[in-house]
C-alpha positions in Angstrom: 0.0 0.0 0.0 1.2 3.5 -0.9 0.3 7.0 0.2 1.0 9.6 -2.5 0.9 13.4 -2.5 -0.8 15.5 -5.1 2.7 16.2 -6.6 3.5 12.5 -6.9 5.8 12.2 -3.9 5.6 9.0 -1.8 4.5 9.9 1.7 4.2 6.3 3.1 4.8 2.8 1.9 4.3 -0.5 3.8 6.8 -3.3 3.9 5.2 -5.2 1.0 5.2 -2.1 -1.2 8.8 -1.4 -0.4 9.7 -4.9 -1.4 7.9 -4.7 -4.7 9.4 -1.3 -5.5 12.9 -2.2 -4.1 12.8 0.8 -1.7 15.2 0.9 1.1 14.0 1.7 4.6 13.5 5.4 5.3 13.9 6.2 1.6 11.1 8.0 -0.3 11.2 8.9 -4.0 8.7 10.3 -6.4 6.5 7.7 -7.9 7.4 8.7 -11.5 11.0 7.7 -10.7 9.9 4.2 -9.6 7.3 3.3 -12.3 6.5 4.4 -15.9 3.1 4.5 -17.6 2.1 2.1 -20.3 0.3 4.6 -22.4 0.4 8.0 -20.7 2.7 9.8 -18.3 2.5 9.0 -14.6 2.0 12.7 -13.8 -1.2 12.9 -16.0 -2.6 9.7 -14.4 -2.0 11.1 -10.8 -3.5 14.5 -11.8 -6.7 12.8 -13.0 -6.9 10.9 -9.8 -6.5 14.0 -7.7 -9.3 15.6 -9.6 -11.5 12.6 -9.0 -11.2 10.9 -12.5 -10.3 7.3 -12.9 -10.5 6.5 -9.2 -10.7 2.8 -8.2 -9.8 1.9 -11.8 -6.7 -0.4 -11.9 -3.8 0.9 -14.0 -0.9 -1.3 -15.2 2.5 0.3 -14.9 6.1 -0.9 -15.4 8.7 -0.7 -12.7 11.9 1.2 -13.5 14.6 -1.2 -12.5 17.6 -2.5 -14.5 17.8 -6.1 -15.6 14.3 -7.1 -14.6 11.0 -6.3 -16.2 8.1 -6.2 -13.7 4.6 -4.9 -14.0 2.3 -3.6 -11.3 -1.4 -3.1 -11.1 -2.1 0.0 -9.0 -5.6 1.1 -7.9 -5.9 4.6 -6.6 -8.3 6.1 -4.1 -8.6 9.6 -2.8 -8.7 11.0 0.7 -8.2 14.2 2.7 -5.5 14.6 5.3 -4.8 17.8 7.2 -6.8 19.6 4.5 -4.7 18.2 1.7 -5.9 15.8 -1.0 -3.7 12.6 -1.0 -3.9 9.4 -2.9 -3.9 5.9 -1.5 -2.6 3.2 -3.9 -3.1 -0.6 -3.7 -0.3 -2.5 -5.5 -0.5 -6.0 -7.0 2.2 -7.8 -9.0 0.8 -8.1 -12.6 4.0 -9.5 -14.2 2.5 -12.9 -14.9 -0.7 -11.4 -16.3 1.2 -9.1 -18.6 3.5 -11.9 -19.7 0.5 -14.1 -20.6 -1.1 -11.1 -22.4 2.1 -10.5 -24.4 2.3 -14.2 -25.3 -1.3 -14.1 -26.5 -0.7 -11.0 -28.6 2.5 -12.5 -30.1 0.6 -15.7 -30.9 -2.2 -13.7 -32.6 0.3 -11.7 -34.5 2.1 -14.8 -35.7 -1.2 -16.3 -36.8 -2.2 -13.1 -38.6 1.2 -13.0 -40.4 0.8 -16.6 -41.3 -2.7 -16.1 -42.8 -1.4 -13.1 -44.8 1.7 -15.0 -46.0 -0.5 -17.9 -47.1 -2.9 -15.7 -49.0 -0.1 -13.8 -50.7 1.7 -17.1 -51.5 -1.6 -18.5 -53.0 -2.0 -15.5 -55.4 1.7 -15.6 -56.3 1.6 -19.3 -57.1 -1.2 -18.7 -59.6 0.8 -15.9 -61.2 4.0 -18.1 -61.3 2.1 -21.0 -62.8 0.9 -18.8 -65.7 4.4 -17.2 -66.1 6.4 -20.4 -66.1 3.7 -22.3 -68.0 3.6 -19.9 -70.9 7.4 -19.7 -70.8 7.5 -23.5 -71.3 5.1 -23.2 -74.3 7.5 -20.6 -75.8 10.5 -22.8 -75.2 8.8 -25.5 -77.3 9.0 -23.2 -80.3 12.6 -22.1 -79.9 15.8 -24.1 -80.4 18.8 -23.7 -78.2 20.5 -21.8 -81.0 17.7 -19.2 -81.2 18.7 -15.7 -79.9 15.6 -15.7 -77.7 16.2 -19.1 -76.1 18.7 -17.8 -73.4 16.2 -15.1 -72.4 13.4 -17.6 -72.0 15.7 -19.8 -69.9 16.4 -16.8 -67.7 12.6 -16.2 -67.2 12.1 -19.8 -66.4 14.9 -20.0 -63.9 13.9 -16.8 -62.1 10.3 -18.0 -62.0 11.6 -21.1 -60.2 13.5 -19.0 -57.8 10.4 -17.0 -57.0 8.5 -20.3 -56.5 11.1 -21.3 -53.9 10.7 -18.0 -52.1 6.9 -18.5 -52.1 7.4 -22.0 -50.8 9.2 -20.5 -47.7 6.2 -18.3 -47.1 3.9 -21.3 -47.3 6.2 -23.1 -44.8 5.8 -20.4 -42.3 2.1 -20.2 -42.8 1.9 -24.0 -42.4 0.1 -24.5 -45.7 2.6 -26.6 -47.5 1.7 -29.9 -49.0 3.7 -32.3 -46.8 4.1 -36.1 -47.3 4.9 -37.3 -43.8 6.2 -40.8 -43.2 8.4 -42.6 -40.7 11.8 -41.0 -40.8 15.0 -42.2 -39.0 17.0 -39.1 -38.2 20.2 -41.2 -38.1 19.8 -41.8 -41.9 18.7 -38.2 -42.5 21.8 -36.7 -40.8 24.1 -39.2 -42.5 22.8 -38.2 -45.9 23.0 -34.5 -45.0 26.5 -34.5 -43.5 28.4 -33.9 -46.7 26.1 -31.0 -47.8 26.3 -29.4 -44.3 30.1 -29.5 -44.3 30.2 -27.8 -47.7 27.8 -25.1 -46.5 29.6 -24.1 -43.4 33.1 -24.1 -44.8 36.5 -25.0 -43.4 36.6 -22.5 -40.6 33.7 -24.0 -38.7 33.6 -27.4 -37.2 30.4 -29.5 -37.3 29.8 -32.3 -34.8 26.8 -34.5 -34.9 26.0 -36.5 -31.7 23.4 -39.3 -31.7 22.4 -40.4 -28.3 21.4 -44.1 -27.7 17.9 -45.1 -28.7 15.6 -45.0 -31.7 15.4 -41.6 -33.4 12.3 -42.1 -35.6 9.8 -39.3 -36.1 6.9 -38.9 -38.6 7.7 -36.0 -41.0 8.3 -35.0 -44.6 11.9 -36.0 -45.3 12.8 -33.1 -47.6 11.2 -30.5 -45.4 13.0 -31.9 -42.3 16.2 -31.6 -44.2 15.3 -28.0 -45.0 14.8 -27.3 -41.3 18.2 -28.7 -40.3 20.0 -26.9 -43.2 18.3 -23.6 -42.3 19.3 -23.9 -38.6 22.9 -24.8 -39.5 23.3 -22.0 -42.0 21.9 -19.6 -39.5 24.5 -20.8 -37.0 27.2 -20.4 -39.6 26.3 -16.8 -40.3 26.6 -16.0 -36.6 30.3 -17.2 -36.6 32.1 -15.0 -39.1 35.5 -15.8 -37.5 34.9 -19.5 -37.2 33.6 -21.7 -34.4 31.7 -24.9 -33.7 28.2 -26.2 -34.5 26.9 -29.1 -32.5 23.8 -31.0 -33.6 22.6 -33.4 -30.9 19.7 -35.8 -31.4 18.3 -37.6 -28.4 15.2 -39.1 -27.0 13.4 -37.4 -24.0 10.4 -38.6 -22.0 8.3 -35.8 -20.6 6.4 -37.0 -17.5 4.9 -33.5 -17.0 3.9 -30.9 -19.6 6.7 -28.6 -20.8 5.4 -25.0 -20.7 7.7 -22.3 -22.1 7.4 -19.3 -24.4 4.1 -19.6 -26.1 4.0 -23.4 -26.2 2.5 -26.2 -24.1 4.2 -29.5 -24.9 2.1 -32.4 -23.5 3.7 -35.4 -21.7 5.0 -38.2 -23.9 8.1 -39.6 -25.7 9.9 -37.1 -27.9 12.9 -37.0 -30.2 14.8 -33.8 -29.6 17.1 -32.1 -32.1 19.4 -29.5 -30.7 21.5 -27.2 -32.9 24.0 -25.2 -30.9 26.6 -22.7 -32.0 29.4 -20.7 -30.4 28.6 -17.5 -32.3 27.5 -14.0 -31.3 24.2 -15.0 -29.9 20.8 -13.3 -30.1 20.0 -10.1 -28.3 17.2 -10.5 -25.6 14.8 -8.2 -27.6 15.3 -10.3 -30.7 14.4 -13.7 -29.2 10.7 -13.0 -29.3 10.9 -11.9 -33.0 13.3 -14.5 -34.2 10.7 -16.7 -36.0 8.9 -13.8 -37.6 9.2 -13.7 -41.4 11.5 -11.1 -42.8 13.0 -10.4 -39.4 16.8 -10.5 -39.7 19.8 -9.1 -37.9 21.9 -9.4 -41.0 22.9 -6.6 -43.3 20.7 -5.6 -46.2 21.2 -8.1 -49.1 22.7 -10.8 -46.9 19.5 -12.7 -46.1 15.8 -12.8 -46.7 14.8 -13.2 -43.1 12.8 -16.3 -44.0 15.2 -19.1 -42.9 14.0 -19.4 -39.3 10.4 -18.6 -40.0 10.5 -21.4 -42.6 11.9 -23.8 -40.0 9.2 -22.6 -37.5 6.4 -23.3 -40.0 7.6 -26.8 -41.0 8.1 -27.9 -37.4 4.7 -26.7 -36.4 3.0 -28.3 -39.4 4.8 -31.5 -38.6 3.3 -31.6 -35.1 6.5 -30.5 -33.4 7.8 -27.6 -31.2 10.7 -25.3 -31.6 12.4 -23.1 -29.0 15.3 -20.6 -29.1 17.8 -19.9 -26.3 20.7 -17.6 -26.4 23.3 -15.8 -24.3 24.7 -12.8 -26.2 28.3 -13.3 -27.0 28.2 -17.0 -26.1 26.1 -18.5 -28.9 22.6 -19.7 -29.4 20.7 -23.1 -29.2 17.6 -24.2 -31.1 15.7 -27.1 -29.6 13.1 -29.0 -31.7 10.7 -31.5 -30.1 9.0 -34.1 -32.2 6.7 -37.0 -31.0 8.6 -40.2 -31.3 7.3 -42.7 -33.9 7.6 -46.4 -34.1 8.9 -47.7 -37.4 6.5 -50.2 -39.0 8.2 -53.5 -39.8 7.1 -53.3 -43.4 7.9 -49.6 -43.9 9.4 -48.7 -47.2 11.6 -45.7 -47.8 9.7 -43.9 -50.5 12.6 -41.8 -51.4 14.9 -44.7 -51.9 12.4 -47.0 -53.6 10.8 -44.3 -55.8 8.8 -45.6 -58.7 10.1 -44.6 -62.2 8.7 -41.4 -63.7 6.0 -41.8 -66.3 7.0 -40.1 -69.5 4.4 -37.6 -70.8 2.6 -39.2 -73.8 0.2 -38.0 -76.4 -3.3 -38.7 -75.1 -6.7 -39.0 -76.6 -9.1 -38.6 -73.6 -11.5 -35.9 -72.5 -10.5 -33.6 -69.6 -12.8 -31.2 -67.8 -10.6 -28.3 -66.7 -12.0 -26.1 -63.9 -9.9 -23.1 -62.9 -11.0 -19.6 -61.9 -7.7 -18.0 -62.8 -7.9 -17.3 -66.6 -4.1 -17.2 -67.2 -3.6 -20.6 -65.5 -6.6 -22.0 -67.3 -5.3 -20.8 -70.7 -1.9 -22.3 -70.1 -3.2 -25.7 -68.9 -5.7 -26.0 -71.7 -3.1 -25.2 -74.4 -0.6 -27.6 -72.9 -3.1 -30.5 -72.7 -4.5 -29.9 -76.2 -0.9 -30.0 -77.5 -0.7 -33.5 -76.0 -3.8 -34.6 -77.9 -6.4 -34.4 -75.2 -9.8 -32.9 -75.6 -10.2 -30.1 -73.0 -13.5 -28.7 -71.8 -13.1 -25.5 -69.8 -15.1 -24.1 -66.9 -14.2 -21.1 -64.8 -16.0 -22.2 -61.6 -17.6 -25.3 -60.1 -21.2 -24.3 -60.9 -20.3 -24.0 -64.6 -18.6 -27.4 -64.4 -21.6 -29.1 -62.9 -23.8 -27.5 -65.6 -21.6 -28.9 -68.3 -21.8 -32.4 -66.8 -25.7 -32.3 -67.0 -25.4 -33.5 -70.6 -25.8 -37.3 -70.3 -24.1 -37.9 -73.7 -20.9 -36.1 -72.6 -18.1 -38.5 -71.7 -15.3 -37.1 -69.4 -12.3 -39.2 -68.4 -10.5 -36.8 -65.9 -11.5 -33.8 -63.8 -8.7 -31.3 -63.5 -9.8 -28.7 -60.9 -8.5 -26.0 -58.7 -9.1 -26.6 -55.0 -9.9 -23.1 -53.8 -12.4 -21.2 -55.9 -15.3 -18.8 -55.4 -18.5 -20.7 -54.7 -18.1 -24.4 -54.4 -14.5 -25.6 -53.8 -12.9 -28.4 -55.8 -13.5 -31.4 -53.5 -17.2 -30.4 -53.0 -18.2 -30.2 -56.6 -16.2 -33.3 -57.5 -18.0 -35.3 -54.9 -21.3 -34.1 -56.4 -20.2 -35.0 -59.9 -19.0 -38.5 -58.9 -22.6 -39.4 -57.8 -23.6 -39.5 -61.5 -20.1 -40.3 -62.9 -18.5 -42.8 -60.5 -15.0 -43.9 -61.4 -14.0 -40.6 -63.0 -10.4 -39.8 -62.1 -9.5 -36.4 -60.6 -6.4 -34.1 -60.5 -6.6 -31.4 -57.8 -4.3 -28.3 -58.1 -3.8 -25.6 -55.6 -1.4 -22.9 -54.5 -1.4 -24.1 -50.9 -2.9 -26.8 -48.7 -5.6 -26.2 -46.1 -6.2 -29.0 -43.6 -9.9 -29.2 -44.0 -9.8 -29.2 -47.8 -6.9 -31.6 -47.9 -8.8 -34.1 -45.8 -11.8 -33.9 -48.1 -9.6 -34.3 -51.2 -7.9 -37.3 -49.6 -11.3 -39.1 -49.2 -12.1 -38.8 -52.9 -11.2 -42.0 -54.7 -8.8 -42.0 -57.7 -7.6 -38.5 -57.0 -4.1 -37.0 -56.9 -2.8 -33.6 -56.0 -0.5 -31.3 -58.1 0.8 -28.3 -56.2 1.2 -24.9 -57.9 3.3 -23.6 -59.6 3.6 -26.6 -61.9 5.5 -26.8 -65.2 4.2 -28.1 -68.6 6.0 -31.4 -68.1 4.7 -31.9 -64.5 1.1 -31.2 -65.6 1.1 -33.6 -68.6 2.9 -36.3 -66.6 0.3 -36.2 -63.8 -2.6 -36.2 -66.2 -1.0 -39.1 -68.2 -0.7 -41.1 -65.0 -4.4 -40.8 -64.4 -5.2 -42.1 -67.8 -2.9 -45.1 -67.3 
């Protein structure tokens, strides 16, 4: 409890208040030297209270003390002593409340940024599909000796670079199309070792430590490799003068929930990946922003700020958790927690036993193409007609269903976008299959949403082709459906 004069000077403070404010005995200081307002000056707040405004309304303030952030909730009342108006304040420690509030705000911000990134990536993937697709069509009409051939190759290569950048945005927004399977991290690190050593150079030493026990998780192999590469490259960039990177993989059983930062890790068996470096570390004010897209401490032109945000998105979409710890000047450590996974006895490494690619062939079937983006629809229809297919076009699901009302019309394959105005792809295809069972389907989309992905997975004889796709990828997938 405090007693405060009209000028803001402390008149009295009980033992509890002195402890909270770190006041020594027999020491009185003005309140504005001890706390600072969160939205307005302390003097204005006290003046309002003296004049009877805002009384008994709690106010959150921050204590002014080096090395420790503490928040107080102060409720002011007014009384008269010796003819003078004084204020009586009740103090409560609000640090935990403000910490939870900050975590919630940060979580909401990350979610909003993720939604924005996913939406932007979806639109860009449509544009890139049209750009790279029409570029492929032009390349078919130009020989390598043609003066325009090199320019077209440049357009194609830069479109692919843009697609890679968009893929990182999708990773952060957790809307990638992942193919999770049982993954032994011992094999993954063994395959990555040569690449990682080339990336970090000769001045940095890389050590990989595998603790005893199985190290199997369920994740997309290529995306998990991307996470590890991003973390190692980030560690490398923090050690300009050389140093050491240690990657430790171990099992950990959590008997109680692990609660830290904004995450709540439930009890269970986990495989933990720790990437630790001896670099410059991360400043305390940067830890909370480290996974935000485009946040970087590097100089302009040295990084996109998407490496750690990409890792964050992949880990989250894979059902894992990622934490960052750092002491400035002593290095940083990133800890990844993934639920452990038992390897099925008959599991097959899909990457090692990949089926041979089907060469695009000239077809002769009928395809119903449903795509609301006109440039993408124009490219896809031209590409498929060049391969000998008959292509019927519709710009939305309703138009597609209207086309299928003709009982004499035969359609072999539905090629449809997933996300469209009106009915989405899986919904209209399910309706169409009631009258045309057995028709095969190719779904295309700029990103994956959990609800739509589940609906698409339940449709028989359907495959998914992510945007942006090339002419060869499109014709190969369609040809597979005909075979």
